[in-house]
C-alpha positions in Angstrom: 120.6 144.5 102.7 122.1 143.5 106.0 123.7 140.2 107.2 122.8 138.5 110.4 125.5 139.2 113.0 126.8 136.6 115.4 126.0 139.2 118.3 122.4 139.2 117.3 122.1 135.4 117.1 124.1 135.0 120.4 121.4 137.4 122.1 118.4 135.4 120.5 119.9 132.0 122.0 120.6 133.4 125.4 117.0 134.9 125.6 115.8 131.4 124.5 117.8 129.6 127.2 116.8 131.9 129.9 113.0 131.3 129.3 111.9 128.3 131.3 108.7 128.1 129.4 110.5 128.0 126.1 112.9 125.0 127.0 110.1 123.2 128.5 108.2 123.4 125.3 111.4 122.4 123.6 111.9 119.1 125.3 108.1 118.3 124.3 108.5 119.3 120.6 111.8 117.6 120.1 110.5 114.4 121.7 106.9 114.2 120.5 106.7 116.3 117.4 104.9 119.5 116.6 101.4 118.4 115.9 101.4 115.9 119.1 102.8 118.7 121.3 100.4 121.3 120.1 97.4 119.0 120.9 94.6 120.8 123.1 92.9 118.2 125.3 90.4 120.9 126.3 89.4 121.5 122.9 88.8 117.8 122.3 86.5 117.7 125.5 84.5 120.7 124.4 84.0 119.4 120.9 82.4 116.1 121.1 81.6 114.8 117.5 78.0 114.2 118.2 75.6 116.1 116.0 72.0 117.1 116.1 71.6 116.5 112.4 73.5 113.4 111.2 73.6 111.1 108.1 74.3 107.3 108.1 77.3 106.8 105.8 78.7 103.4 106.3 82.3 102.5 106.6 85.0 104.9 105.4 86.4 104.6 102.0 90.0 104.9 101.4 91.7 107.0 98.6 95.0 106.0 99.7 98.0 107.8 98.1 96.1 109.5 95.5 94.5 113.2 94.9 90.9 111.8 94.4 89.2 113.4 97.3 86.6 115.1 95.1 86.0 111.8 93.4 85.5 109.9 96.7 83.1 112.5 98.0 80.9 112.5 95.0 80.7 108.8 94.9 80.2 108.5 98.5 77.3 110.8 98.4 75.7 108.3 95.8 76.8 105.4 98.0 75.0 106.7 101.1 71.8 106.9 99.0 72.0 103.5 97.7 72.8 102.0 101.1 69.2 103.3 102.3 67.3 102.9 99.0 68.3 99.3 98.5 68.9 98.1 102.2 72.6 97.5 101.7 75.1 96.9 104.4 78.3 97.5 102.8 78.7 98.8 99.2 81.1 101.1 97.2 80.8 102.5 93.8 84.1 102.2 91.7 86.5 104.9 92.1 88.9 103.4 89.6 86.2 103.5 87.0 85.7 107.3 87.3 89.6 107.7 87.7 90.2 106.0 84.3 87.8 108.1 82.4 88.9 111.5 84.1 92.5 110.7 83.1 91.5 109.8 79.7 89.3 113.1 79.2 91.9 115.3 80.9 94.4 114.1 78.2 92.0 115.5 75.4 91.3 118.6 77.4 95.0 119.2 77.7 95.5 118.5 73.9 92.8 120.9 72.9 94.2 123.6 75.2 97.6 123.1 73.7 96.3 123.5 70.1 94.4 126.6 71.2 97.5 128.3 72.5 99.8 126.8 69.7 100.6 130.2 68.2 101.6 131.6 71.5 105.4 131.4 72.5 106.5 128.8 75.0 107.4 131.5 77.3 103.7 132.6 77.6 102.0 132.1 80.9 99.3 130.1 79.6 101.5 127.6 77.7 103.8 127.4 80.7 100.9 126.9 83.1 99.6 124.0 80.7 103.2 122.3 80.4 104.1 122.7 84.1 101.3 120.0 85.2 99.5 118.8 82.0 97.0 116.9 84.4 96.7 115.8 87.9 94.2 113.9 90.3 92.2 116.9 91.5 89.1 118.2 90.3 85.8 120.1 91.1 82.1 119.2 91.3 81.3 120.2 87.7 84.1 118.1 86.4 82.7 114.9 88.1 79.3 115.8 86.9 80.6 115.6 83.3 82.2 112.1 83.8 79.1 110.9 85.4 76.8 112.1 82.7 79.1 110.8 79.9 80.3 107.5 81.3 78.0 106.6 84.3 79.2 104.7 87.3 79.8 101.0 88.1 80.0 98.9 91.5 83.5 98.6 92.7 83.2 94.9 92.3 83.1 95.4 88.7 86.2 97.4 88.3 88.1 97.3 91.6 91.0 99.3 92.8 94.3 98.8 91.1 98.0 99.5 92.3 98.2 102.8 90.2 94.8 104.2 91.3 95.6 103.7 94.9 99.1 105.1 94.5 98.9 107.4 91.4 102.4 109.1 91.6 104.1 106.9 89.0 101.1 107.0 86.7 100.9 110.7 86.9 104.6 111.1 86.3 104.6 109.0 83.2 101.4 110.3 81.8 102.6 113.9 82.1 105.8 113.1 80.2 103.8 111.6 77.5 101.6 114.7 77.5 104.4 117.1 77.3 106.0 115.1 74.5 102.7 115.1 72.5 102.4 119.0 73.2 105.6 119.4 71.3 104.3 117.5 68.4 101.0 119.2 68.2 102.6 122.6 68.3 104.9 121.5 65.6 102.1 120.4 63.3 100.4 123.9 63.8 103.7 125.7 63.0 104.1 123.6 59.8 100.7 124.8 58.7 99.2 121.2 58.7 95.4 120.9 58.0 93.0 120.6 60.9 92.3 117.1 59.5 95.8 116.0 59.8 96.2 117.5 63.3 93.0 115.6 64.5 94.5 112.3 63.0 97.6 112.9 65.0 95.7 113.8 68.1 93.4 110.6 67.9 96.7 108.5 67.5 97.9 110.3 70.7 94.6 109.5 72.5 94.8 105.8 71.6 98.2 105.6 73.3 96.7 107.3 76.2 93.7 104.7 76.3 96.2 101.9 76.0 98.4 103.3 78.7 95.4 103.9 81.1 93.9 100.3 80.3 97.3 98.7 81.1 97.9 100.6 84.4 94.1 100.7 85.8 92.1 98.0 83.9 89.6 98.0 81.1 86.4 99.8 82.0 83.4 97.5 81.5 80.9 98.1 78.8 78.2 95.9 80.4 78.0 93.9 83.6 75.7 92.1 86.0 74.9 93.6 89.4 74.7 91.0 92.2 74.3 91.7 95.9 72.6 90.7 99.1 70.6 93.2 101.1 70.5 93.5 104.9 67.7 90.9 105.0 70.0 88.3 103.1 67.8 88.5 100.1 69.9 87.9 96.9 69.5 90.1 93.8 71.0 90.1 90.5 70.4 92.7 87.6 71.9 91.7 84.3 73.4 93.2 81.2 73.7 96.8 82.8 75.7 99.6 81.3 77.4 102.1 83.4 74.8 104.7 82.2 71.8 102.5 82.8 73.2 101.5 86.3 73.5 105.2 87.3 69.9 105.9 86.0 68.3 102.9 87.9 70.4 102.6 91.1 71.7 106.3 91.7 69.0 108.3 89.9 70.3 111.7 91.1 69.6 114.6 88.7 73.0 116.3 88.7 71.8 119.3 87.0 69.8 120.2 90.3 73.1 120.8 92.2 75.7 123.8 91.9 79.0 124.2 93.7 78.9 126.9 96.3 81.9 128.6 97.9 82.7 131.3 100.4 85.3 133.6 99.0 85.1 137.0 101.1 87.4 139.0 98.8 86.9 142.3 97.2 87.0 141.1 93.7 84.3 138.4 94.1 81.0 139.9 95.2 78.6 137.5 96.6 75.6 136.1 94.9 77.6 135.8 91.6 79.2 132.8 89.8 82.7 132.6 88.8 85.0 130.2 86.8 88.6 129.4 86.2 90.2 129.5 82.7 91.4 126.3 81.4 90.0 124.3 84.5 88.1 121.3 83.4 88.3 117.8 82.0 85.5 116.8 79.4 85.6 119.0 76.2 81.9 119.9 75.6 81.2 119.0 79.3 80.0 121.2 82.2 82.0 124.5 82.6 83.3 124.7 86.0 81.4 127.2 87.9 81.2 128.2 91.7 78.4 130.4 93.3 79.9 132.6 95.9 77.7 133.1 99.0 78.3 134.5 102.4 79.0 132.2 105.3 75.5 132.4 107.0 73.9 131.2 103.5 76.7 128.8 103.1 75.7 127.1 106.6 72.0 127.3 105.9 72.5 125.4 102.5 74.5 122.8 104.2 72.3 122.2 107.0 69.2 122.0 104.6 71.0 119.4 102.6 71.8 117.3 105.8 68.4 117.6 106.8 67.3 116.0 103.7 69.5 113.0 104.5 72.1 114.0 101.9 75.8 114.1 102.7 77.6 117.3 102.0 
C-alpha cells in the first residue's frame, strides 16, 4: 500500500485552479448545491410531461416520512378505480389501516423465522440478517395482496393517518427493539427443549404486546363502519355496517390473483420468462409467496402500456 504524498495533492490542486471551467463550476455548486447546479434546462424542454396515454388519478397522496411507497401505490390504484366507478371528486383509502396490519403480520413472520432458525448460531448469516432489521416499512406486491385478502381496506375517513404512520422512525425503532428482545426469549425456549405448545403460548403473549403497541401508536382498526360520501353531482350516499372485507368486495372489486409482479433484471443468473423469489421475504405467514416474473424490457414496456390503455395505473 502507498500513501498519498503532499506533492501529488499539490499537483491536483494546481491543475484544478488552472482549469477555468472547473473553477466556474465550483462557484455554482458551492452556492447552489449539486442537484440544482446539474439541472439540464434543455432536457426539461425536450421532455414535456404530456402523454398519449394518460390516466386520471386525482390529487397526490403523501406518504410523508415513511417507507410506505409500495402501500400507497397499491391503494392509489384502487382509489383511481373508485373515483371513476362512483363519480367521486376526492377520496383516499386508509394507508394507516394497511400499515397497522402489515406491522402486525411482519412481527409474526419474524417470530416464525426466528423459531425456524433457532438451532443455528447467532453468528449465522440468516440469524444475523433477521436480527439486523426485524421489520421495516417496505414491501412488495404479493405482500400487499396478502394484507388486502386477509384484512380488506377501509376509507381514510374511517382510520385516518396518525403521527406514527406519517413519521414511522420512532415506531420502527421501538418495535424492532421489542422484536429482538423477543427473539432472544424464543431462542432460549427452543434451547431449553420447551414443547411446541409452550412456545406457541409465549409467542401469542408477544403478539398481544405487539397489537397493544400498534393500537396505541396507530389507532384501533375498525371491525365495522358506515361509508358516507357525496359524489360529483352532490348526491349523498351512505352504506351501513360494512366490514373491511365487504367494503373491498363491493367498492374495489379487483381480483388480486389476476395480477403478477414483473421485473426487468438483465443478469446472467436470472433468465427471462422465469419467476424468482427471495428467501425470508414476506409478511403474512400462509399468505402469497413473493414472486417476480422476469421479462425483457420490450415486454415490460408493452405490458405497462397495455395496462394504462385499460385505464389502470401502473
